[in-house]
C-alpha positions in Angstrom: -59.1 -39.1 -176.3 -57.8 -41.9 -178.3 -55.2 -45.2 -177.1 -52.1 -46.4 -178.5 -52.8 -50.3 -178.5 -49.3 -51.1 -179.2 -47.9 -49.1 -176.4 -50.8 -50.6 -174.1 -49.7 -54.0 -175.3 -46.0 -53.6 -173.7 -47.9 -53.6 -170.2 -49.7 -57.2 -170.7 -46.3 -59.9 -170.5 -48.6 -62.5 -171.8 -49.1 -61.0 -175.1 -45.3 -61.3 -176.0 -45.4 -65.4 -176.7 -45.7 -67.2 -179.5 -48.5 -70.2 -179.8 -47.8 -72.9 -182.3 -44.6 -71.3 -183.4 -46.8 -68.1 -184.4 -47.6 -64.6 -182.2 -50.2 -65.0 -180.0 -53.4 -63.4 -181.0 -55.7 -63.0 -178.0 -59.4 -62.3 -178.7 -61.2 -64.2 -176.1 -61.6 -61.5 -173.9 -65.1 -62.0 -173.6 -64.1 -64.8 -171.7 -61.0 -63.1 -169.4 -58.9 -60.0 -170.2 -55.1 -59.7 -169.7 -53.5 -58.7 -166.7 -51.4 -55.6 -166.7 -47.7 -55.7 -165.3 -49.0 -53.4 -162.6 -51.9 -55.8 -161.9 -49.5 -59.0 -161.2 -47.0 -56.6 -159.2 -50.1 -55.7 -156.8 -50.3 -59.0 -156.0 -46.6 -60.1 -155.9 -46.1 -56.9 -153.4 -49.0 -58.3 -151.1 -47.5 -61.6 -150.8 -44.2 -60.4 -150.1 -45.1 -57.6 -147.7 -48.6 -57.2 -146.4 -50.1 -61.4 -146.4 -52.4 -61.0 -143.5 -56.3 -61.6 -142.6 -57.7 -57.7 -141.9 -60.0 -56.3 -139.7 -58.9 -58.0 -136.5 -55.4 -57.7 -136.1 -53.3 -55.1 -134.7 -50.0 -55.7 -135.7 -48.4 -54.0 -138.6 -49.5 -56.4 -141.4 -52.8 -57.0 -140.9 -53.5 -53.3 -140.3 -51.3 -52.8 -143.6 -54.0 -55.7 -145.2 -56.4 -54.0 -143.9 -55.7 -50.5 -145.1 -55.3 -52.1 -148.6 -58.3 -53.7 -149.0 -60.4 -51.3 -147.6 -58.6 -49.0 -150.0 -59.7 -51.0 -152.9 -63.1 -51.1 -152.1 -63.1 -47.3 -151.8 -61.3 -47.3 -155.3 -64.3 -49.7 -156.9 -66.5 -47.0 -155.6 -65.2 -44.0 -157.5 -64.8 -46.3 -160.3 -68.7 -46.9 -160.4 -69.3 -43.9 -158.8 -71.0 -45.7 -156.2 -72.0 -42.5 -153.1 -70.8 -44.8 -150.4 -68.1 -47.3 -150.1 -70.0 -49.8 -148.4 -72.2 -50.1 -151.4 -69.5 -51.9 -152.5 -69.4 -55.5 -151.8 -66.6 -58.2 -152.5 -67.9 -61.4 -153.9 -65.8 -63.7 -156.0 -67.4 -62.7 -159.5 -70.3 -61.9 -161.4 -71.9 -65.1 -160.7 -71.5 -65.2 -156.7 -73.0 -61.6 -156.8 -76.1 -62.5 -158.8 -76.8 -65.1 -156.5 -76.3 -62.9 -153.4 -79.4 -61.1 -154.5 -81.6 -64.2 -155.9 -81.3 -65.1 -152.6 -81.3 -62.8 -149.9 -83.4 -60.1 -151.3 -86.1 -62.9 -153.4 -86.3 -64.7 -150.1 -87.0 -61.0 -148.5 -89.6 -60.3 -151.1 -90.6 -62.7 -153.8 -94.1 -64.3 -152.7 -96.8 -66.3 -155.1 -98.0 -63.9 -158.0 -95.6 -61.8 -157.9 -92.9 -61.4 -161.2 -89.6 -61.8 -162.1 -89.0 -59.9 -165.3 -85.3 -60.5 -166.9 -84.5 -60.8 -171.2 -84.4 -63.4 -173.5 -80.6 -63.2 -174.1 -78.9 -63.7 -170.4 -76.2 -65.5 -169.8 -76.8 -68.6 -167.9 -75.4 -66.6 -164.4 -78.4 -63.7 -164.7 -80.9 -66.4 -165.4 -80.7 -69.6 -163.7 -80.7 -67.9 -160.2 -84.0 -66.1 -160.7 -85.5 -69.3 -162.1 -84.7 -70.9 -158.5 -85.7 -67.4 -156.7 -89.1 -67.3 -159.0 -89.3 -71.5 -158.1 -89.0 -71.0 -154.4 -91.1 -67.9 -154.2 -94.1 -69.0 -156.0 -93.4 -66.2 -158.4 -93.6 -66.3 -162.1 -90.4 -65.3 -164.2 -91.3 -63.7 -167.9 -88.9 -62.2 -170.6 -88.8 -59.3 -172.9 -88.0 -60.7 -176.3 -85.5 -60.1 -178.6 -85.5 -59.0 -182.3 -84.9 -60.4 -185.3 -83.8 -63.5 -186.8 -80.3 -63.4 -185.7 -80.8 -61.0 -182.7 -80.0 -57.8 -184.9 -83.0 -55.8 -183.5 -82.2 -56.4 -179.3 -84.9 -56.3 -177.1 -88.3 -55.3 -177.6 -89.1 -52.5 -176.3 -92.6 -52.0 -176.8 -93.0 -55.7 -175.2 -91.2 -53.7 -172.5 -93.5 -51.8 -171.6 -96.3 -54.3 -171.9 -94.8 -56.5 -169.4 -93.7 -53.8 -166.7 -96.5 -53.9 -164.8 -96.6 -53.6 -160.7 -96.8 -57.1 -160.0 -92.8 -57.2 -161.6 -90.9 -56.8 -158.7 -87.5 -57.4 -160.3 -85.8 -56.5 -163.5 -82.7 -58.0 -164.0 -80.7 -57.4 -167.3 -77.1 -57.6 -169.0 -76.0 -54.6 -169.7 -73.7 -55.9 -172.5 -75.1 -59.4 -174.5 -72.0 -61.6 -174.2 -73.1 -63.4 -177.6 -74.6 -60.6 -179.5 -72.9 -58.1 -178.6 -76.0 -56.2 -177.9 -75.7 -52.8 -175.7 -78.6 -52.8 -173.8 -80.0 -48.5 -172.7 -79.8 -49.5 -169.3 -80.4 -46.3 -167.8 -83.0 -46.5 -169.5 -84.6 -50.1 -168.6 -84.0 -48.6 -164.6 -86.3 -45.4 -165.4 -89.2 -47.7 -166.8 -88.7 -50.3 -164.1 -88.5 -47.3 -161.0 -91.7 -46.2 -162.4 -93.0 -49.7 -161.7 -91.7 -49.9 -158.0 -89.2 -52.8 -159.9 -85.8 -53.6 -158.3 -83.1 -53.6 -160.7 -80.0 -56.0 -161.0 -77.4 -55.2 -164.0 -75.1 -57.9 -165.0 -72.6 -55.4 -165.6 -69.6 -58.5 -166.6 -69.1 -57.3 -170.4 -69.1 -53.4 -170.0 -67.4 -52.4 -166.9 -63.9 -52.2 -168.0 -64.4 -51.2 -171.6 -67.1 -48.2 -170.8 -68.0 -45.5 -168.5 -70.2 -46.8 -165.7 -72.2 -44.8 -163.3 -74.5 -46.5 -160.9 -76.0 -42.8 -160.0 -76.7 -41.3 -163.8 -77.7 -45.0 -164.8 -80.5 -45.1 -161.9 -79.4 -48.6 -160.7 -80.0 -50.7 -157.3 -77.7 -53.5 -157.3 -74.9 -54.3 -159.8 -72.6 -57.7 -160.5 -69.4 -57.5 -162.3 -66.4 -59.6 -162.2 -62.5 -58.5 -161.6 -61.1 -61.0 -164.1 -62.7 -59.4 -167.5 -61.6 -56.3 -166.4 -57.7 -56.7 -166.5 -58.0 -57.7 -162.5 -57.3 -60.8 -161.1 -59.8 -63.9 -161.2 -61.7 -64.9 -158.0 -62.9 -61.5 -156.9 -66.2 -59.6 -157.8 -68.3 -57.1 -156.8 -71.7 -56.1 -156.0 -72.9 -53.1 -155.8 -76.1 -52.3 -154.2 -78.1 -49.4 -152.5 -76.8 -48.7 -149.5 -80.7 -48.5 -147.9 -81.3 -51.6 -149.8 -78.5 -53.2 -148.5 -79.6 -52.6 -144.6 -82.4 -54.2 -145.1 -81.1 -57.4 -146.1 -80.1 -60.2 -144.2 -76.2 -61.8 -145.3 -76.9 -64.5 -148.0 -73.5 -66.4 -146.0 -72.6 -66.3 -142.1 -70.1 -67.2 -139.9 -66.9 -65.3 -139.0 -66.1 -61.7 -140.1 -70.0 -60.4 -140.0 -71.5 -60.7 -136.9 -71.7 -57.6 -134.0 -72.5 -59.7 -131.2 -73.4 -63.9 -131.1 -74.7 -66.1 -128.3 -75.7 -69.8 -128.0 -78.7 -68.9 -129.6 -78.3 -66.1 -131.5 -76.2 -63.1 -133.4 -76.8 -60.0 -134.7 -75.8 -58.7 -138.0 -73.1 -56.0 -138.7 -74.0 -53.5 -141.4 -73.2 -53.6 -144.9 -70.8 -54.7 -146.2 -69.1 -56.7 -143.6 -72.4 -58.3 -143.2 -72.1 -59.6 -146.7 -68.1 -60.8 -146.8 -68.0 -63.8 -144.1 -65.0 -65.8 -143.5 -61.7 -64.5 -144.7 -62.0 -62.4 -147.4 -60.0 -62.6 -150.7 -57.8 -59.6 -149.5 -55.2 -60.0 -152.5 -57.2 -60.4 -155.8 -59.4 -57.5 -154.1 -56.1 -55.0 -153.9 -55.4 -56.2 -157.2 -58.6 -55.2 -158.4 -58.4 -51.5 -157.4 -55.0 -51.5 -159.2 -56.4 -52.5 -162.3 -59.4 -49.8 -161.8 -56.4 -47.5 -161.4 -54.9 -48.6 -164.5 -58.0 -48.5 -167.1 -58.9 -45.2 -165.9 -54.9 -44.3 -166.5 -55.9 -45.3 -170.4 -59.8 -43.9 -170.3 -62.7 -45.5 -170.7 -64.3 -43.4 -172.9 -61.0 -44.0 -175.3 -61.2 -47.8 -174.8 -65.1 -47.8 -175.5 -64.0 -46.0 -178.5 -61.3 -48.2 -179.5 -63.4 -51.5 -178.8 -66.2 -50.1 -181.3 -63.2 -49.2 -184.0 -62.1 -53.0 -183.6 -66.0 -54.3 -183.9 -66.7 -52.4 -187.3 -63.7 -53.2 -188.7 -64.0 -56.6 -187.8 -67.6 -56.8 -189.0 -66.3 -55.7 -192.7 -63.6 -58.3 -192.9 -65.4 -61.0 -191.6 -68.8 -60.6 -193.7 -66.8 -60.5 -196.5 -66.8 -64.1 -195.8 -68.3 -66.7 -197.7 -71.4 -68.2 -196.0 -70.7 -66.4 -192.9 -73.8 -65.9 -190.5 -72.8 -63.3 -188.1 -75.2 -63.0 -185.0 -76.1 -59.7 -182.9 -76.4 -56.3 -184.5 -75.7 -55.1 -187.9 -73.1 -53.4 -189.0 -73.3 -49.7 -188.4 -75.6 -50.0 -185.4 -74.1 -49.8 -181.9 -72.5 -53.3 -181.1 -69.8 -53.8 -178.0 -66.2 -55.5 -178.6 -67.2 -58.6 -179.9 -68.7 -60.1 -183.4 -69.8 -63.6 -182.7 -70.6 -65.6 -186.2 -71.1 -69.5 -187.3 -70.9 -71.5 -190.6 -73.0 -73.9 -191.9 -70.8 -76.8 -192.4 -67.9 -75.3 -189.8 -68.8 -76.6 -186.2 -67.6 -73.2 -183.9 -65.2 -76.0 -181.8 -64.0 -76.9 -185.6 -63.1 -73.4 -186.0 -61.5 -72.5 -182.5 -59.2 -75.5 -182.9 -58.1 -74.8 -186.5 -57.9 -70.8 -185.3 -55.3 -72.1 -182.3 -53.1 -73.9 -184.9 -52.6 -70.0 -186.1 -51.8 -68.7 -182.9 -55.6 -67.4 -182.5 -57.5 -67.7 -179.2 -61.0 -67.8 -180.5 -64.3 -69.2 -177.7 -66.6 -71.4 -179.7 -70.2 -72.6 -178.1 -73.3 -71.8 -176.7 -71.3 -68.5 -174.3 -73.5 -70.3 -171.9 -76.4 -68.9 -173.8 -78.2 -72.4 -174.5 -81.7 -71.3 -174.7 -80.7 -68.2 -176.8 -79.3 -70.2 -178.8 -82.2 -72.6 -179.5 -84.3 -69.6 -180.2 -81.7 -68.7 -182.7 -81.9 -72.5 -184.1 -77.8 -72.5 -183.3 -75.9 -75.1 -181.0 -72.5 -72.4 -181.1 -71.1 -70.2 -182.2 -67.5 -68.6 -182.7 -66.6 -65.7 -180.8 -64.0 -63.0 -181.4 -63.9 -60.2 -178.3 -61.4 -57.5 -178.3 -60.0 -55.3 -175.7 -57.7 -52.2 -175.4 -54.5 -53.9 -176.6 -56.3 -55.6 -179.6 -55.0 -54.5 -183.3 -56.7 -54.3 -186.6 -53.8 -56.2 -188.1 -55.0 -59.4 -185.2 -58.3 -59.0 -187.1 -56.6 -59.6 -190.7 -55.1 -62.7 -188.8 -58.5 -64.3 -187.7 -59.5 -63.3 -191.2 -57.2 -64.9 -193.3 -57.2 -67.8 -190.7 -60.7 -68.1 -190.9 -60.3 -68.3 -195.0 -57.6 -71.1 -194.5 -60.8 -72.9 -192.1 -62.9 -72.7 -194.9 -60.5 -73.8 -197.8 -59.7 -77.0 -195.7 -63.6 -77.8 -195.0 -64.7 -77.1 -198.7 -62.1 -79.6 -199.3 
C-alpha cells in the first residue's frame, strides 16, 4: 500500500501558501505537524454546535459533548489497541503525560536504592521528570549508552543487559529519537524490562502518527504522546497506562470531576481515567484528536511509515553529497525515521534555518531539547529536516538547492 502525497496535500489548507514569495516547504514536522481540513472542521463543528462542559450536565449540549469526548477516548484506544478505553487519559501533551507518571507512580513506588533507567538520547521531557523523581525518592538515575561518534550505532544493547538489574524499578525510553532519527526496538526493551520486574514508559511523540503502534503487542506499561505531532490539535495529549497500574495510583492533580465523595476532611477518587482528569477537560481538542486518528488510519500507518522511510533515504542521499556536512544518527541504509539532522562546521544551525526560510523552507535549528546529547556529540546545535505524509522528494530537492546556496554564501 502506497500513498499519494500530492493528493494528501489537498487536505491541508496551510500548505497552499507562499513564504517570502515562494511555495511553502514545511519540513518541521518533528516540532508539530499540520492539520487536515477534517480536523479543523471537527473543531469548528464542536464550537458551533456542541460546546458545553461534559459528564455532569443533563441538557442536550452537555450530553452531545460528553458523547463526543468519550467517543474520542474510545477512538484513541482503538488507534493504539488498548484493551480498555479507561486506559486512555487525556492530558495536554507528551510532557504532561510523562510528568503524571513521574509524580504519581514515582511518589508511590520509588525509594532509596532504586534505579530509574533511561537512555543518553532522551528529549528533556523524558529526562528531567525522572531526574526530579529520582532526586525526591533518593533513587539513582542511570543511562543506556549511545554507540558511535554521531550516534549512528543506536543504544548499546549489550550495556542494557548489564544495566537492567532487579534494582531498576522503571525504564523510560523514546520510541523514535527527535534528533537522531533512531527507531528503538521498543518491544524488545519492554520484554527485557519485564524480565527484571521494571515498569516501562515509552515516549511515542515522534512515532505515534508515523507508524503502527500496538500497546498490547509491544507489552508496555505506560505510553505518552501528543496530538499536535499526529495531525491533531495542540494542547491535547494522551497517557496510556495499563489499567491494573492506573488503579493503584493516586491522582497527580486534584479538584473537580475526579471524586466520588468529598467531606471537609477527605475525598475518595473515581476510577481511571476520570481520576486523572481534574477540572474541565480539553473537550474540543480531544474530539478533534479522534478525527486525526480517523484520518491517519484512512491513509494507512504502514503506508505513512514506508513514505517516511523513502523520504529519509532520499534526503540522506541528496544531503550526503553536500561538502562539509555532518549527518547525525543512523547512516544511509540503516533504519531511520523520517527526519535528518545535520551540521556544517562553519555555519550555525540558526543561520541555516534563517537562510532556508528565505527560500520558503521551514526547518528546525537548535539543540532540539537534547542538550546532554549535543554535548556528547560535541555539538552546540544541528539543523533538522523532518518529513511527514504530505512531503515530497521535490521538496527535498528544494532543500538541497537551498543548502547549496547557503554554503556558497558562507564560503564567501
